All heavy atoms as an XYZ file, in Angstrom:
840
protein
N     207.770     51.160    -93.741
C     206.491     51.216    -94.472
C     206.742     52.033    -95.780
O     207.351     53.106    -95.661
C     205.429     51.746    -93.567
C     204.093     51.943    -94.255
S     202.840     52.675    -93.126
C     202.190     51.185    -92.495
N     206.219     51.565    -96.723
C     206.434     52.269    -98.049
C     205.446     53.443    -98.215
O     204.303     53.390    -97.689
C     206.295     51.290    -99.218
C     204.981     50.600    -99.374
C     204.920     49.561   -100.409
O     205.475     48.521   -100.172
O     204.261     49.907   -101.542
N     205.866     54.392    -98.916
C     204.941     55.589    -99.243
C     204.491     55.386   -100.668
O     205.139     55.178   -101.600
C     205.728     56.905    -99.168
O     206.437     56.956    -97.953
C     204.840     58.058    -99.406
N     203.099     55.328   -100.785
C     202.451     55.185   -101.971
C     201.903     56.562   -102.428
O     201.519     57.379   -101.651
C     201.355     54.237   -101.973
C     201.725     52.772   -101.662
C     200.506     51.900   -101.630
C     200.938     50.608   -101.490
N     199.845     49.519   -101.489
N     202.065     56.766   -103.701
C     201.497     57.950   -104.416
C     200.017     57.747   -104.587
O     199.568     56.702   -105.211
C     202.194     58.341   -105.704
C     201.499     59.462   -106.395
C     203.659     58.440   -105.532
N     199.251     58.694   -104.062
C     197.702     58.609   -104.222
C     197.328     59.565   -105.381
O     197.463     60.709   -105.222
C     197.057     58.833   -102.902
C     197.551     57.864   -101.777
C     195.563     58.979   -102.994
C     197.008     58.108   -100.458
N     196.665     59.106   -106.416
C     196.315     59.888   -107.484
C     194.905     60.110   -107.687
O     194.579     61.112   -108.308
C     196.920     59.344   -108.768
O     196.360     58.009   -109.062
N     194.116     59.292   -107.043
C     192.596     59.567   -107.138
C     191.867     59.128   -105.839
O     192.537     58.556   -105.014
C     192.152     58.904   -108.426
S     192.182     57.090   -108.177
N     190.659     59.372   -105.843
C     189.897     59.127   -104.578
C     189.829     57.613   -104.332
O     189.815     57.206   -103.169
C     188.385     59.555   -104.863
C     188.275     61.158   -104.672
O     189.231     61.740   -104.143
O     187.222     61.658   -105.239
N     189.794     56.724   -105.333
C     189.762     55.390   -105.170
C     191.066     54.828   -104.563
O     190.988     53.985   -103.621
C     189.469     54.644   -106.530
C     189.314     53.089   -106.397
C     188.115     52.729   -105.514
O     186.980     53.432   -105.571
N     188.289     51.955   -104.577
N     192.204     55.432   -104.900
C     193.457     55.077   -104.318
C     193.466     55.472   -102.903
O     194.025     54.702   -101.984
C     194.662     55.749   -105.037
C     194.879     55.170   -106.441
O     194.444     53.993   -106.714
O     195.604     55.843   -107.225
N     192.923     56.538   -102.588
C     192.797     57.091   -101.233
C     191.965     56.075   -100.403
O     192.329     55.772    -99.270
C     192.217     58.434   -101.107
C     192.082     59.054    -99.690
C     193.400     59.213    -99.008
C     191.450     60.474    -99.855
N     190.794     55.748   -100.962
C     189.905     54.789   -100.142
C     190.563     53.490    -99.987
O     190.402     52.895    -98.873
C     188.563     54.702   -100.959
C     187.848     55.864   -100.939
S     187.485     56.563    -99.365
C     185.974     57.264    -99.463
N     191.295     52.980   -101.018
C     191.994     51.681   -100.884
C     193.118     51.767    -99.741
O     193.282     50.801    -98.965
C     192.538     51.301   -102.177
C     191.596     50.835   -103.261
O     190.366     50.661   -102.872
O     191.901     50.855   -104.436
N     193.914     52.899    -99.781
C     194.970     53.042    -98.787
C     194.303     53.130    -97.357
O     194.894     52.513    -96.427
C     195.684     54.236    -99.132
C     196.816     54.479    -98.282
C     197.909     53.495    -98.501
N     198.994     53.744    -97.671
C     199.709     52.780    -96.934
N     199.470     51.566    -97.282
N     200.684     53.146    -96.161
N     193.214     53.780    -97.239
C     192.578     53.936    -95.910
C     192.037     52.531    -95.450
O     192.307     52.108    -94.276
C     191.452     54.934    -95.915
C     191.951     56.303    -96.030
C     190.527     54.791    -94.745
C     190.824     57.470    -96.269
N     191.458     51.727    -96.383
C     191.075     50.427    -95.902
C     192.253     49.455    -95.576
O     192.135     48.783    -94.638
C     190.261     49.780    -97.130
N     193.342     49.650    -96.319
C     194.490     48.785    -95.960
C     195.134     49.229    -94.635
O     195.473     48.392    -93.869
C     195.592     49.012    -97.056
N     195.113     50.556    -94.429
C     195.659     50.987    -93.082
C     194.648     50.620    -91.873
O     195.108     50.259    -90.887
C     195.852     52.540    -93.015
C     196.855     52.985    -93.932
C     196.826     54.597    -94.053
C     198.253     52.585    -93.385
N     193.375     50.428    -92.189
C     192.470     50.045    -91.058
C     192.757     48.533    -90.795
O     192.626     48.121    -89.684
C     191.004     50.314    -91.507
C     190.543     51.673    -91.402
C     189.059     51.890    -91.834
C     188.699     53.197    -91.703
N     187.170     53.436    -91.925
N     193.032     47.714    -91.807
C     193.365     46.353    -91.626
C     194.661     46.248    -90.731
O     194.623     45.442    -89.836
C     193.470     45.670    -92.934
C     192.000     45.514    -93.621
C     193.988     44.270    -92.801
C     192.054     45.025    -94.992
N     195.598     47.033    -91.116
C     196.908     47.001    -90.431
C     196.725     47.371    -88.959
O     197.132     46.698    -88.040
C     197.937     47.859    -91.109
C     198.326     47.256    -92.440
C     199.111     48.108    -90.226
C     199.108     48.164    -93.340
N     195.895     48.469    -88.757
C     195.605     48.882    -87.380
C     194.815     47.824    -86.562
O     195.294     47.623    -85.383
C     194.594     50.170    -87.482
C     194.258     50.729    -86.081
C     193.300     51.876    -86.269
C     192.726     52.201    -84.911
N     191.555     53.003    -85.038
N     193.886     47.219    -87.170
C     193.138     46.155    -86.393
C     194.194     44.991    -86.014
O     194.034     44.439    -84.929
C     191.960     45.592    -87.305
N     195.015     44.597    -86.949
C     196.004     43.521    -86.733
C     196.948     43.951    -85.537
O     197.168     43.208    -84.679
C     196.723     43.138    -87.941
C     196.054     42.465    -89.019
C     196.769     42.392    -90.327
O     197.879     42.930    -90.495
O     196.281     41.674    -91.111
N     197.360     45.311    -85.511
C     198.276     45.697    -84.456
C     197.627     45.843    -83.215
O     198.179     45.460    -82.160
C     198.819     47.061    -85.021
C     199.854     46.931    -86.071
C     200.239     48.380    -86.535
O     199.654     49.410    -86.281
N     201.377     48.436    -87.290
N     196.302     46.166    -83.200
C     195.730     46.351    -81.952
C     195.350     44.880    -81.303
O     195.441     44.691    -80.155
C     194.166     46.977    -82.221
C     194.416     48.515    -82.357
C     193.046     49.239    -82.611
O     192.075     48.522    -82.947
O     192.999     50.449    -82.571
N     195.003     43.953    -82.211
C     194.866     42.579    -81.628
C     196.080     42.070    -81.125
O     196.134     41.428    -80.050
C     194.297     41.740    -82.818
N     197.264     42.281    -81.780
C     198.557     41.839    -81.224
C     198.826     42.488    -79.949
O     199.324     41.855    -78.962
C     199.768     42.019    -82.242
C     200.942     41.494    -81.937
C     201.974     41.601    -83.091
C     203.301     40.956    -82.671
N     204.158     41.145    -83.802
N     198.739     43.791    -79.814
C     198.927     44.513    -78.529
C     197.933     44.111    -77.472
O     198.382     43.852    -76.323
C     198.869     46.058    -78.753
C     199.905     46.632    -79.719
C     198.663     46.816    -77.434
C     199.679     48.058    -80.070
N     196.763     43.802    -77.750
C     195.852     43.246    -76.772
C     196.290     41.955    -76.245
O     196.252     41.642    -74.976
C     194.452     43.121    -77.398
O     193.534     42.655    -76.442
N     196.746     41.057    -77.108
C     197.255     39.698    -76.718
C     198.484     39.862    -75.848
O     198.611     39.205    -74.870
C     197.516     38.944    -77.941
C     198.093     37.476    -77.724
C     198.410     36.848    -79.022
O     197.570     36.906    -79.973
O     199.424     36.014    -79.000
N     199.420     40.689    -76.202
C     200.646     40.972    -75.425
C     200.299     41.569    -74.087
O     200.936     41.167    -73.097
C     201.622     41.903    -76.202
C     202.164     41.207    -77.426
C     203.033     42.180    -78.279
O     202.896     43.416    -78.130
N     203.874     41.671    -79.145
N     199.276     42.402    -74.024
C     198.901     43.054    -72.750
C     198.310     41.980    -71.801
O     198.554     41.972    -70.582
C     197.843     44.168    -72.987
C     197.411     44.749    -71.658
C     198.236     45.546    -70.994
C     196.133     44.545    -71.118
C     197.864     46.232    -69.790
C     195.717     45.048    -69.922
C     196.503     45.907    -69.288
N     197.379     41.104    -72.433
C     196.908     40.002    -71.633
C     197.951     39.070    -71.044
O     197.972     38.802    -69.833
C     195.837     39.250    -72.377
C     194.614     40.141    -72.536
C     195.506     37.905    -71.631
C     193.618     39.556    -73.555
N     198.943     38.830    -71.824
C     200.079     37.892    -71.469
C     200.850     38.629    -70.325
O     201.326     38.109    -69.267
C     201.067     37.625    -72.543
C     200.416     36.730    -73.525
O     199.499     35.992    -73.224
O     200.959     36.664    -74.673
N     201.096     40.024    -70.491
C     201.873     40.722    -69.480
C     201.161     40.769    -68.206
O     201.739     40.638    -67.136
C     202.078     42.109    -70.008
C     202.804     43.185    -68.992
C     204.153     42.623    -68.713
C     202.747     44.529    -69.470
N     199.760     41.095    -68.233
C     198.946     41.110    -67.002
C     198.945     39.850    -66.281
O     199.079     39.799    -65.078
C     197.521     41.511    -67.480
C     196.704     41.987    -66.326
C     195.375     42.483    -66.802
C     194.298     41.471    -66.871
N     192.974     41.958    -67.190
N     198.882     38.699    -67.119
C     198.926     37.396    -66.313
C     200.212     37.067    -65.734
O     200.428     36.371    -64.655
C     198.486     36.278    -67.246
O     199.362     36.099    -68.230
N     201.281     37.578    -66.365
C     202.632     37.352    -65.783
C     202.966     38.131    -64.591
O     204.001     37.732    -63.975
C     203.732     37.479    -66.887
O     203.888     38.833    -67.125
N     202.390     39.218    -64.452
C     202.706     40.081    -63.257
C     201.749     40.005    -62.078
O     201.745     40.917    -61.280
C     202.934     41.556    -63.705
C     201.739     42.252    -64.234
C     204.097     41.713    -64.546
C     201.809     43.643    -64.505
N     200.984     39.045    -61.973
C     199.987     38.837    -60.953
C     200.907     38.547    -59.593
O     201.984     37.853    -59.777
C     198.975     37.728    -61.078
O     199.655     36.480    -61.269
C     198.041     38.075    -62.210
N     200.494     38.862    -58.464
C     201.097     38.598    -57.213
C     201.437     37.103    -57.027
O     202.666     36.703    -56.760
C     200.361     39.095    -56.025
C     200.105     40.596    -56.048
C     200.992     38.699    -54.781
C     201.305     41.389    -55.984
N     200.460     36.225    -57.472
C     200.634     34.893    -57.189
C     201.819     34.256    -58.185
O     202.625     33.562    -57.582
N     201.813     34.678    -59.322
C     202.757     34.228    -60.210
C     204.196     34.744    -59.884
O     205.221     34.049    -59.999
C     202.547     34.518    -61.728
O     202.576     35.929    -61.832
N     204.254     36.022    -59.394
C     205.530     36.580    -58.993
C     206.128     35.842    -57.755
O     207.311     35.477    -57.766
C     205.432     38.090    -58.715
C     205.187     38.829    -60.042
C     206.647     38.653    -58.037
C     204.864     40.327    -59.807
N     205.252     35.576    -56.842
C     205.707     34.935    -55.580
C     206.105     33.471    -56.064
O     207.152     32.918    -55.631
C     204.599     34.871    -54.492
C     204.487     36.334    -54.072
C     204.954     33.901    -53.440
C     203.288     36.545    -53.083
N     205.308     32.855    -56.831
C     205.665     31.446    -57.256
C     206.936     31.444    -58.060
O     207.710     30.490    -57.584
C     204.460     30.933    -58.121
C     204.570     29.449    -58.524
C     203.556     29.053    -59.519
C     203.702     27.699    -60.069
N     202.653     27.389    -61.006
N     207.134     32.280    -58.995
C     208.520     32.293    -59.564
C     209.658     32.580    -58.678
O     210.697     31.997    -58.809
C     208.481     33.353    -60.741
C     207.453     33.119    -61.759
C     207.923     32.183    -62.756
O     209.165     32.056    -63.056
O     207.084     31.413    -63.401
N     209.464     33.637    -57.838
C     210.508     33.818    -56.885
C     210.915     32.750    -55.946
O     212.010     32.518    -55.708
C     210.082     35.156    -55.987
O     209.859     36.244    -56.871
N     209.903     32.104    -55.322
C     210.046     31.078    -54.346
C     210.665     29.862    -55.022
O     211.541     29.266    -54.454
C     208.734     30.666    -53.641
C     208.878     29.289    -52.839
C     208.344     31.745    -52.793
N     210.275     29.494    -56.303
C     210.820     28.404    -57.040
C     212.234     28.578    -57.310
O     213.027     27.753    -57.273
C     209.977     28.184    -58.347
N     212.592     29.900    -57.615
C     213.929     30.248    -58.027
C     214.838     30.326    -56.578
O     216.007     29.687    -56.773
C     214.041     31.581    -58.649
C     215.332     32.017    -59.107
N     216.099     31.320    -60.095
C     216.171     32.938    -58.625
C     217.312     31.821    -60.209
N     217.347     32.890    -59.380
N     214.330     30.771    -55.715
C     215.177     31.043    -54.404
C     215.254     29.677    -53.678
O     216.296     29.355    -53.097
C     214.579     32.138    -53.451
C     214.732     33.409    -54.321
C     215.254     32.136    -52.275
C     213.974     34.565    -53.613
N     214.117     28.992    -53.526
C     213.983     27.915    -52.629
C     214.564     26.572    -53.189
O     213.992     25.443    -52.856
C     212.615     27.788    -52.131
N     215.694     26.555    -53.723
C     216.319     25.375    -54.085
C     217.049     24.639    -53.016
O     217.168     23.453    -52.832
C     217.285     25.487    -55.289
O     218.306     26.350    -54.928
N     217.232     25.468    -51.891
C     217.970     24.938    -50.748
C     216.920     24.513    -49.650
O     215.893     25.275    -49.485
C     218.844     25.926    -50.187
C     219.603     25.640    -48.928
O     220.019     24.418    -48.883
O     219.846     26.456    -48.044
N     217.125     23.374    -48.965
C     216.104     22.924    -48.045
C     215.962     23.880    -46.856
O     214.836     24.155    -46.377
C     216.552     21.546    -47.455
C     215.474     20.969    -46.585
C     215.889     19.584    -46.180
C     214.773     18.890    -45.391
N     214.957     17.454    -44.977
N     217.034     24.492    -46.343
C     216.992     25.408    -45.236
C     216.165     26.680    -45.572
O     215.344     27.227    -44.847
C     218.369     25.799    -44.849
C     219.001     24.762    -44.067
O     218.392     23.771    -43.488
O     220.289     24.686    -44.001
N     216.356     27.112    -46.911
C     215.694     28.212    -47.426
C     214.177     27.865    -47.449
O     213.270     28.783    -47.072
C     216.230     28.707    -48.821
O     217.513     28.853    -48.731
C     215.535     29.963    -49.262
N     213.749     26.794    -47.952
C     212.338     26.405    -47.901
C     211.811     26.362    -46.569
O     210.692     26.916    -46.243
C     212.238     24.990    -48.571
C     212.465     24.971    -50.010
C     212.299     23.538    -50.502
C     212.720     23.447    -51.954
N     212.554     21.983    -52.463
N     212.470     25.843    -45.528
C     212.038     25.801    -44.160
C     211.888     27.113    -43.671
O     210.769     27.599    -43.098
C     212.961     25.049    -43.253
C     212.474     24.760    -41.976
C     213.454     23.895    -41.153
C     213.244     22.612    -41.491
N     214.090     21.701    -40.362
N     212.773     28.163    -43.916
C     212.651     29.451    -43.387
C     211.514     30.189    -44.063
O     210.790     30.865    -43.360
C     213.985     30.183    -43.627
C     215.109     29.761    -42.874
O     214.999     29.078    -41.803
N     216.405     30.013    -43.238
N     211.357     29.985    -45.363
C     210.166     30.669    -46.048
C     208.899     30.145    -45.530
O     207.902     30.887    -45.354
C     210.320     30.415    -47.551
C     211.482     31.216    -48.243
C     211.606     30.907    -49.759
C     211.150     32.726    -48.167
N     208.830     28.829    -45.324
C     207.588     28.239    -44.784
C     207.329     28.702    -43.388
O     206.154     29.216    -43.108
C     207.792     26.664    -44.770
C     206.508     25.979    -44.249
C     205.329     26.133    -45.168
C     206.878     24.486    -44.202
N     208.263     28.902    -42.646
C     208.194     29.463    -41.192
C     207.697     30.913    -41.312
O     206.641     31.175    -40.554
C     209.484     29.443    -40.386
O     210.036     28.078    -40.379
C     209.335     29.950    -39.003
N     208.202     31.655    -42.104
C     207.926     33.123    -42.230
C     206.464     33.202    -42.798
O     205.646     33.993    -42.229
C     208.778     33.903    -43.191
C     210.189     34.037    -42.551
C     208.181     35.240    -43.582
C     211.250     34.530    -43.495
N     206.039     32.493    -43.786
C     204.683     32.489    -44.263
C     203.635     32.014    -43.271
O     202.638     32.668    -43.098
N     203.928     30.910    -42.571
C     202.977     30.402    -41.681
C     202.810     31.389    -40.458
O     201.712     31.676    -39.971
C     203.255     29.012    -41.119
O     204.664     29.095    -40.652
C     203.092     27.984    -42.244
N     203.920     31.915    -39.939
C     203.948     32.844    -38.959
C     203.136     34.131    -39.270
O     202.195     34.525    -38.575
C     205.268     33.267    -38.423
O     206.001     32.077    -38.082
C     205.300     34.315    -37.249
N     203.266     34.662    -40.480
C     202.650     35.760    -40.974
C     201.090     35.542    -41.055
O     200.174     36.300    -40.705
C     203.106     36.267    -42.256
C     204.550     37.074    -42.143
S     205.184     37.465    -43.781
C     203.972     38.491    -44.439
N     200.774     34.309    -41.586
C     199.389     34.000    -41.718
C     198.596     33.792    -40.467
O     197.498     34.312    -40.197
N     199.284     33.134    -39.432
C     198.723     32.872    -38.172
C     198.563     34.351    -37.411
O     197.599     34.565    -36.874
C     199.435     31.935    -37.229
O     200.764     32.360    -37.127
C     199.330     30.600    -37.827
N     199.527     35.050    -37.489
C     199.414     36.539    -36.933
C     198.252     37.330    -37.535
O     197.603     37.868    -36.809
C     200.768     37.261    -36.987
C     201.910     36.638    -36.219
O     201.673     35.899    -35.349
N     203.099     37.109    -36.539
N     198.141     37.178    -38.774
C     197.055     37.875    -39.433
C     195.720     37.315    -39.001
O     194.763     38.143    -38.469
C     197.223     37.723    -40.888
C     196.040     38.349    -41.800
C     195.951     39.682    -41.859
C     195.034     37.558    -42.285
C     194.873     40.280    -42.621
C     194.016     38.067    -42.974
C     193.896     39.456    -43.118
N     195.554     36.051    -38.921
C     194.298     35.462    -38.400
C     194.048     35.753    -36.976
O     192.956     36.082    -36.690
C     194.318     33.960    -38.691
C     194.212     33.441    -40.090
C     194.446     31.969    -40.223
C     192.888     33.833    -40.627
N     194.996     35.730    -36.170
C     194.869     36.024    -34.705
C     194.366     37.451    -34.570
O     193.575     37.736    -33.735
C     196.180     35.762    -33.925
C     196.472     34.231    -33.851
C     196.037     36.368    -32.536
C     197.774     33.787    -33.370
N     195.092     38.377    -35.304
C     194.667     39.722    -35.273
C     193.265     40.012    -35.570
O     192.489     40.787    -34.923
C     195.671     40.697    -35.984
C     195.348     42.034    -35.888
C     196.418     42.935    -36.519
O     197.486     42.572    -36.686
O     195.967     44.055    -36.900
N     192.805     39.338    -36.719
C     191.459     39.520    -37.249
C     190.443     38.815    -36.217
O     189.304     39.410    -36.054
C     191.311     38.792    -38.589
C     191.989     39.577    -39.680
C     191.437     40.966    -39.810
C     192.104     41.777    -40.924
N     191.670     43.200    -40.947
N     190.802     37.633    -35.747
C     189.833     37.002    -34.883
C     189.697     37.690    -33.505
O     188.648     37.916    -32.928
C     190.294     35.517    -34.721
C     189.997     34.846    -36.043
C     189.383     34.806    -33.610
C     190.528     33.395    -36.055
N     190.873     37.967    -32.862
C     190.824     38.514    -31.464
C     190.834     40.082    -31.348
O     190.560     40.613    -30.417
C     192.069     37.903    -30.727
C     192.116     36.412    -30.492
C     193.392     35.986    -29.783
C     190.848     35.954    -29.783
N     191.124     40.670    -32.493
C     191.078     42.121    -32.495
C     192.025     42.644    -31.429
O     191.629     43.335    -30.449
N     193.307     42.494    -31.685
C     194.316     42.743    -30.659
C     194.394     44.294    -30.327
O     194.893     44.741    -29.306
C     195.623     42.375    -31.137
O     196.116     42.939    -32.288
N     194.016     45.180    -31.223
C     194.073     46.584    -30.999
C     192.872     47.221    -30.264
O     192.913     48.323    -29.921
C     194.172     47.291    -32.403
C     195.490     46.889    -33.030
O     196.487     46.739    -32.351
N     195.502     46.896    -34.335
N     191.926     46.389    -29.970
C     190.689     46.964    -29.396
C     190.692     47.130    -27.792
O     190.147     47.969    -27.277
C     189.434     46.003    -29.671
O     189.702     44.754    -29.127
N     191.563     46.227    -27.148
C     191.644     46.431    -25.701
C     193.007     45.719    -25.222
O     193.564     44.955    -25.959
C     190.482     45.818    -25.085
O     190.503     44.359    -25.223
N     193.255     45.918    -23.942
C     194.454     45.243    -23.368
C     194.191     43.816    -23.373
O     195.117     42.985    -23.521
C     194.732     45.833    -21.987
C     195.190     47.318    -22.092
C     195.767     45.130    -21.263
C     195.326     47.992    -20.817
N     193.000     43.416    -23.013
C     192.641     41.899    -22.902
C     192.847     41.389    -24.293
O     193.394     40.245    -24.343
C     191.150     41.772    -22.470
C     190.723     40.409    -22.196
C     189.283     40.352    -21.689
C     188.792     38.887    -21.547
N     187.401     38.916    -21.140
N     192.465     41.949    -25.277
C     192.576     41.403    -26.664
C     193.918     41.337    -27.145
O     194.437     40.425    -27.728
N     194.780     42.348    -26.652
C     196.127     42.348    -27.044
C     196.919     41.222    -26.221
O     197.583     40.576    -26.927
C     196.748     43.730    -26.509
C     198.229     43.862    -26.742
C     198.777     43.971    -28.062
C     199.096     43.751    -25.788
C     200.097     44.064    -28.309
C     200.430     43.843    -25.958
C     201.022     44.050    -27.202
N     196.645     40.999    -25.038
C     197.280     40.028    -24.274
C     196.851     38.612    -24.766
O     197.605     37.705    -24.925
C     196.935     40.023    -22.807
C     197.628     41.305    -22.116
C     197.176     41.322    -20.602
C     199.067     41.298    -22.149
N     195.579     38.485    -25.167
C     195.068     37.228    -25.736
C     195.703     36.913    -27.032
O     196.036     35.690    -27.335
N     195.886     37.882    -27.969
C     196.609     37.658    -29.194
C     198.050     37.356    -29.060
O     198.521     36.541    -29.721
C     196.314     38.897    -30.100
O     196.951     39.987    -29.627
N     198.617     38.039    -28.042
C     200.125     37.676    -27.880
C     200.188     36.273    -27.368
O     201.073     35.575    -27.822
C     200.667     38.609    -26.709
C     200.794     40.033    -27.141
S     202.173     40.239    -28.218
C     203.479     39.972    -27.075
N     199.302     35.818    -26.464
C     199.370     34.402    -26.061
C     199.027     33.435    -27.179
O     199.754     32.362    -27.308
C     198.298     34.173    -24.901
C     198.176     32.812    -24.273
C     199.565     32.424    -23.582
C     197.101     32.623    -23.331
N     198.048     33.867    -27.945
C     197.683     32.813    -29.027
C     198.901     32.841    -30.060
O     199.148     31.681    -30.561
C     196.386     33.314    -29.654
N     199.521     33.923    -30.314
C     200.694     34.012    -31.207
C     201.790     32.994    -30.642
O     202.377     32.288    -31.469
C     201.174     35.444    -31.354
C     202.373     35.557    -32.277
C     202.831     36.946    -32.375
O     202.045     37.868    -32.062
O     203.884     37.140    -32.808
N     202.088     33.129    -29.370
C     203.246     32.368    -28.812
C     202.897     30.882    -29.000
O     203.713     30.075    -29.281
C     203.431     32.830    -27.451
C     203.897     34.044    -27.212
C     205.229     34.340    -27.829
C     205.775     35.772    -27.757
N     206.908     36.134    -28.528
N     201.663     30.608    -28.627
C     201.215     29.157    -28.646
C     201.232     28.548    -30.107
O     201.785     27.427    -30.385
C     199.792     28.927    -28.029
C     199.269     27.502    -28.335
C     199.922     29.173    -26.517
N     200.731     29.367    -31.088
C     200.666     28.993    -32.430
C     202.107     28.947    -33.060
O     202.505     28.005    -33.834
C     199.849     29.895    -33.256
O     200.387     31.209    -33.363
N     202.902     29.751    -32.616
C     204.361     29.723    -33.152
C     205.007     28.451    -32.571
O     205.919     27.921    -33.405
C     205.103     31.011    -32.773
C     204.722     32.218    -33.508
O     204.111     32.107    -34.577
N     205.143     33.362    -33.071
N     204.746     28.052    -31.291
C     205.422     26.918    -30.873
C     204.927     25.611    -31.617
O     205.713     24.683    -31.949
C     205.180     26.758    -29.320
O     203.939     26.434    -29.098
N     203.562     25.645    -32.024
C     203.189     24.450    -32.784
C     203.611     24.453    -34.140
O     204.011     23.424    -34.704
C     201.557     24.542    -32.832
C     200.916     24.040    -31.517
C     200.026     24.902    -30.794
C     201.209     22.769    -30.990
C     199.383     24.390    -29.710
C     200.578     22.327    -29.824
C     199.663     23.148    -29.118
N     203.778     25.671    -34.679
C     204.206     25.834    -36.096
C     205.662     25.291    -36.086
O     206.169     24.646    -37.043
C     204.065     27.297    -36.658
C     202.579     27.531    -36.908
C     204.961     27.428    -37.911
C     202.407     28.931    -37.210
N     206.528     25.807    -35.171
C     207.980     25.359    -35.011
C     208.129     23.877    -34.851
O     208.979     23.257    -35.511
N     207.229     23.217    -34.178
C     207.243     21.717    -34.056
C     206.892     21.045    -35.363
O     207.593     20.097    -35.787
C     206.361     21.192    -32.910
C     206.711     21.566    -31.472
C     205.869     20.915    -30.505
C     206.212     21.584    -29.062
N     205.308     21.175    -28.076
N     205.876     21.533    -36.030
C     205.485     20.961    -37.332
C     206.516     21.095    -38.310
O     206.933     20.314    -39.066
C     204.114     21.554    -37.753
C     202.992     21.167    -36.822
C     203.799     21.278    -39.193
C     201.670     21.831    -37.106
N     207.029     22.314    -38.519
C     208.104     22.572    -39.403
C     209.386     21.932    -39.195
O     210.079     21.484    -40.066
C     208.344     24.183    -39.555
C     207.117     24.778    -40.108
C     209.634     24.437    -40.403
C     207.148     26.275    -40.204
N     209.769     21.718    -37.849
C     210.955     20.973    -37.585
C     210.812     19.535    -38.094
O     211.886     18.877    -38.374
C     211.195     21.089    -36.215
O     210.336     20.354    -35.341
N     209.617     19.000    -38.220
C     209.509     17.707    -38.680
C     209.736     17.515    -40.258
O     209.970     16.384    -40.680
C     208.116     17.117    -38.354
C     207.994     16.912    -36.766
C     206.536     16.424    -36.495
C     206.410     16.286    -35.011
N     205.053     15.731    -34.674
N     209.543     18.632    -40.859
C     209.619     18.648    -42.410
C     210.979     18.497    -42.874
O     211.896     18.924    -42.385
C     208.824     19.926    -42.937
C     207.440     19.852    -42.613
C     209.159     20.040    -44.385
C     206.739     21.092    -43.153
């Protein structure tokens, strides 16, 4: 950035106006870059990019699918049956997990 000699009030006012314009342009550019960064680091996009990069192999896809579905069913079973509330709930959730894992295994083996 060049340094200008300011000799009067009008030069100072012109320089301040020019710097305000530069500041507004820089803020707009930073805001745009921040929005791009924010959208690129969402969990969904990170997972999508990672899975797309890693899962070029069919066995890897199957393993990731198995892990994802198992985690999802375990989460749902725990929320629905409340496995931590009683022994009955714990045994019920264990049984439901085993049954769902066998079904998931059969479905995934067909893929």
